[in-house]
C-alpha positions in Angstrom: 70.7 62.7 -49.2 67.7 61.5 -47.3 67.6 58.9 -44.5 64.9 56.3 -45.3 63.7 53.8 -42.7 61.9 50.6 -44.0 59.8 48.6 -41.5 59.0 45.0 -42.6 58.4 41.6 -41.0 60.2 39.2 -43.3 63.5 39.2 -45.1 62.4 36.9 -47.9 59.5 39.1 -49.0 61.5 42.3 -48.7 64.5 41.1 -50.7 62.6 39.0 -53.3 59.9 41.6 -54.1 61.4 45.0 -53.1 65.1 44.8 -53.8 64.8 46.8 -57.1 63.0 49.7 -55.2 65.6 49.6 -52.4 68.4 49.6 -55.0 66.8 52.7 -56.7 66.6 54.5 -53.3 70.3 53.7 -52.7 71.3 54.7 -56.3 69.8 58.1 -55.6 72.2 58.6 -52.7 69.8 57.9 -49.9 70.8 56.2 -46.6 68.5 53.2 -46.2 67.9 51.5 -42.8 65.9 48.2 -42.7 64.1 47.2 -39.6 62.9 43.5 -39.6 63.7 40.1 -38.0 67.1 38.7 -39.0 67.2 36.1 -41.8 69.5 34.7 -44.5 68.5 37.3 -47.1 69.3 40.2 -44.7 73.0 39.7 -45.7 72.1 40.3 -49.3 70.3 43.6 -48.4 73.4 44.7 -46.3 75.7 43.9 -49.3 73.5 46.2 -51.4 74.2 49.0 -48.9 71.3 48.8 -46.4 71.9 49.3 -42.6 70.2 46.5 -40.7 68.3 46.9 -37.4 67.3 43.5 -35.9 63.7 43.8 -34.9 61.4 41.1 -33.3 58.1 41.0 -35.1 55.6 38.3 -34.3 53.9 37.7 -37.7 51.1 35.6 -36.3 48.0 37.0 -34.6 47.6 39.7 -32.0 49.6 39.5 -28.8 49.1 42.6 -26.6 52.5 42.1 -24.9 54.7 41.6 -27.9 52.8 44.1 -30.0 53.3 46.8 -27.3 57.0 46.0 -27.2 57.1 46.4 -31.0 55.4 49.7 -30.9 57.8 51.0 -28.2 60.7 49.7 -30.2 59.6 51.6 -33.3 59.1 54.7 -31.2 62.7 54.6 -29.9 64.1 53.7 -33.3 62.4 56.6 -35.1 63.5 59.0 -32.3 67.1 57.7 -32.6 67.4 57.7 -36.4 65.3 60.8 -37.2 64.4 59.5 -40.7 63.2 61.8 -43.4 60.8 59.1 -44.6 59.5 55.8 -43.2 58.2 53.1 -45.6 56.1 50.2 -44.1 55.2 46.8 -45.3 52.6 44.3 -43.9 50.1 44.7 -41.2 52.1 45.1 -37.9 54.7 47.5 -39.3 51.9 49.3 -41.1 49.8 49.8 -38.0 52.4 50.1 -35.2 55.0 51.9 -37.4 52.2 54.2 -38.7 51.0 55.0 -35.2 54.5 56.0 -34.1 55.2 58.0 -37.3 51.9 59.9 -36.8 52.7 60.6 -33.1 56.3 61.7 -33.9 55.2 63.7 -37.0 57.5 61.8 -39.3 56.5 61.5 -43.0 55.5 57.9 -43.8 54.1 55.8 -46.7 52.3 52.5 -46.2 52.1 49.4 -48.4 49.0 47.2 -48.1 50.3 43.9 -49.5 47.0 42.0 -48.9 44.2 42.0 -46.4 45.1 38.7 -44.7 42.7 36.6 -42.7 41.6 39.6 -40.4 39.3 41.0 -43.1 37.8 37.7 -44.3 34.9 37.5 -41.8 32.9 39.8 -39.6 34.7 39.4 -36.3 36.1 41.3 -33.3 39.6 41.0 -34.8 38.4 42.7 -38.0 36.8 45.6 -36.0 40.0 46.0 -34.0 42.3 46.0 -37.0 40.0 48.4 -38.8 40.0 50.8 -35.8 43.8 50.6 -35.6 44.3 51.2 -39.3 42.0 54.3 -39.2 44.3 55.8 -36.6 47.6 54.7 -38.1 46.9 55.7 -41.7 45.3 59.1 -41.0 48.4 61.1 -41.7 50.1 58.8 -44.2 51.5 60.6 -47.2 50.3 57.8 -49.5 48.9 54.3 -49.0 49.9 51.9 -51.8 47.6 49.0 -52.7 48.3 46.0 -54.9 44.8 45.7 -56.3 41.6 47.8 -56.6 39.6 45.4 -54.5 41.8 45.9 -51.4 41.7 49.7 -51.9 37.9 49.6 -52.1 37.6 47.6 -48.9 39.6 50.3 -47.1 37.4 53.1 -48.6 34.2 51.3 -47.7 35.3 50.9 -44.1 36.2 54.6 -44.0 39.8 53.8 -43.1 41.3 56.5 -45.3 40.5 59.0 -48.0 40.7 58.4 -51.8 43.3 61.1 -52.2 45.7 59.2 -50.0 45.6 56.0 -52.2 47.6 54.7 -55.1 47.1 51.3 -56.8 50.3 49.6 -58.1 50.3 46.5 -60.2 51.6 44.5 -57.2 55.3 44.5 -56.6 55.8 43.8 -60.3 58.1 41.2 -61.7 61.7 41.5 -62.9 61.4 40.5 -66.5 65.2 39.8 -66.8 65.2 37.7 -63.7 62.2 35.7 -64.9 62.9 35.3 -68.7 60.6 33.6 -71.1 61.3 29.8 -71.4 60.2 27.5 -74.2 57.1 25.5 -73.4 58.0 21.9 -72.3 57.1 19.0 -74.7 56.6 15.4 -73.9 53.8 13.2 -72.5 54.1 14.4 -68.9 51.8 17.2 -67.8 53.0 19.0 -64.6 50.7 21.4 -62.6 52.7 23.6 -60.3 51.6 25.3 -57.0 54.1 27.7 -55.3 53.1 29.2 -52.0 52.7 28.6 -48.3 50.7 25.3 -47.9 47.7 26.7 -45.9 44.0 26.7 -46.2 43.7 30.3 -47.5 45.9 29.3 -50.6 43.2 26.9 -51.7 45.3 23.8 -51.2 42.4 21.8 -49.8 40.5 22.1 -53.1 43.7 21.5 -55.1 44.5 18.3 -53.2 41.0 17.0 -53.7 41.2 17.7 -57.4 44.7 16.1 -57.6 43.2 12.8 -56.1 40.5 12.7 -58.8 42.9 13.6 -61.7 45.5 11.0 -60.7 42.8 8.3 -60.9 42.2 9.2 -64.6 45.6 10.3 -65.9 48.9 8.4 -65.2 50.9 11.1 -67.0 49.7 14.1 -64.9 51.8 15.3 -61.9 51.2 17.9 -59.2 54.3 19.7 -57.8 53.9 21.6 -54.6 56.6 24.1 -53.6 56.6 26.1 -50.4 56.7 25.8 -46.6 53.8 24.2 -44.9 51.7 25.1 -41.9 52.2 22.5 -39.1 48.7 21.1 -39.3 49.3 20.0 -42.9 52.4 17.7 -42.3 50.5 14.5 -41.8 48.2 15.1 -44.8 51.1 16.1 -47.1 53.1 12.9 -46.1 50.0 10.8 -46.9 49.5 12.5 -50.3 53.2 12.0 -51.2 53.1 8.4 -50.1 50.1 7.7 -52.2 51.6 9.3 -55.3 49.1 12.2 -55.5 51.5 15.0 -55.2 55.3 15.7 -55.2 56.2 18.0 -52.3 59.5 20.0 -52.6 59.3 22.2 -49.5 60.6 25.8 -49.6 62.9 26.5 -52.5 64.9 29.7 -52.8 65.0 29.5 -56.6 61.6 28.4 -58.0 62.5 29.0 -61.7 63.5 25.4 -62.4 60.1 24.3 -61.2 58.3 26.9 -63.4 60.4 25.9 -66.4 59.3 22.2 -66.0 55.6 22.8 -65.5 52.9 23.0 -68.2 50.5 25.0 -66.0 50.7 27.1 -62.9 47.8 26.7 -60.4 47.0 29.1 -57.5 43.4 28.7 -56.1 43.8 31.3 -53.3 40.9 32.7 -51.3 42.6 36.2 -51.0 45.8 37.8 -52.3 47.4 41.3 -52.4 49.0 40.5 -55.8 50.2 36.9 -56.2 53.9 37.3 -57.1 54.3 33.6 -57.9 51.5 34.0 -60.5 53.4 36.9 -62.1 56.7 35.0 -62.1 55.1 31.9 -63.8 53.4 34.1 -66.4 56.6 36.0 -67.1 58.3 32.6 -67.8 55.6 31.8 -70.4 53.3 29.4 -68.5 49.5 29.2 -68.7 47.9 30.3 -65.4 44.9 28.8 -63.5 43.8 30.9 -60.5 40.9 32.3 -58.5 38.5 34.9 -59.8 39.5 37.3 -57.1 41.4 40.6 -57.0 45.1 39.9 -56.6 44.9 36.9 -59.0 42.5 37.6 -61.9 44.5 40.7 -63.0 47.1 38.4 -64.5 44.7 36.2 -66.5 42.5 36.8 -69.6 40.2 33.9 -69.2 40.6 31.3 -72.0 43.5 33.2 -73.5 46.4 32.7 -71.2 44.7 30.4 -68.7 41.5 29.9 -66.7 39.8 31.6 -63.8 37.9 29.6 -61.2 35.6 30.5 -58.3 37.5 30.4 -55.0 36.7 27.5 -52.7 34.9 25.6 -55.6 36.5 22.2 -56.0 34.2 21.1 -58.8 35.0 24.2 -61.0 38.7 23.7 -60.4 38.4 20.1 -61.5 36.5 21.1 -64.6 39.0 23.7 -65.6 42.0 21.4 -65.1 40.2 18.8 -67.2 39.5 21.4 -69.8 43.2 22.3 -69.9 44.2 18.7 -70.2 41.9 18.3 -73.2 43.4 21.1 -75.3 46.3 20.3 -77.7 49.9 21.1 -77.2 50.0 24.1 -79.5 47.1 25.8 -77.7 48.8 25.3 -74.3 52.0 26.7 -75.8 50.1 29.7 -77.2 48.6 30.4 -73.8 52.0 30.5 -72.3 53.2 33.0 -74.9 50.1 35.2 -74.1 51.0 35.1 -70.4 54.4 36.6 -71.1 52.9 39.4 -73.2 50.4 40.2 -70.4 53.1 40.3 -67.7 55.3 42.5 -69.9 52.5 45.0 -70.5 51.0 45.2 -67.0 53.5 44.0 -64.4 57.0 45.2 -65.5 59.0 45.8 -62.2 60.7 48.9 -63.7 57.3 50.6 -64.2 56.2 49.8 -60.7 59.4 51.1 -59.2 59.2 54.3 -61.3 55.6 54.9 -60.2 56.4 54.3 -56.5 59.5 56.6 -56.6 57.4 59.5 -58.0 55.1 59.4 -55.0 57.7 59.0 -52.2 
């Protein structure tokens, strides 16, 4: 039996996207500790058999004081538990957990679940994060990436060596949990966005397109599901009041929304691997998303959806109009192709098997 310590920053992400891997670790007789902030889904992880360590992680920005506290906490935790392996997810656990594992000579594997805003522009923050990653990942047993674009960025910046890397097809999707559903019929056409309402998810462009489409089509609706950044509240309220969108906030179970939609839309600027895209595809829905790594892997352009240039409102409008112009049978066929692509490339079982072989 090995003692495994998992460092993460959010209970929802860890439970929703990693529970199958954690279950496999437990099934093999390992003792699994999870270090992350408390949340509703932590109880689910405890019921699975995990041992919870409440950990304060500031998910937003760099704060020298709180970040130093986190690093010291990880140091004390690793010394106390003496884990055989540490698995880290997201930037702060990756960097600060990685630094402590390297210093204490504890084997560790790192998961890059996306590059985030730090890598989107040439800035002092990017230079600092790059420097910290170089130190933190130097002795990592393996660094998992969710797409080849993110991996190439790290190689180009000389953060790590090729031999340390492994590209997974994201976290994968549980095909039984997200079963194929018959394509909805009727006059209504519902476009669905699931994700945090923030600029980097392409919501500004989506909202502009929704305004134009609603002027032309009375039978088209835009459903927005997910928590919003504070600076979007006034805008969301106005869009809802004017009948442009229907906002549903955070939903623990998104399947009913996917089931009702005719097309899933995610015009993100950057992604690790968009889990909501995989879930919608698994349930048999056409996909419309950005032509970027982390999104385009799930789409064969014109076969199960359409790819658009990120930050391009006009192209997004054109592709939504194109989708509206095709007949019901073609839309339905696109959804069926989505399911086949997800089954072939993103089966959670295959992702877990590949991960376990390298731990």
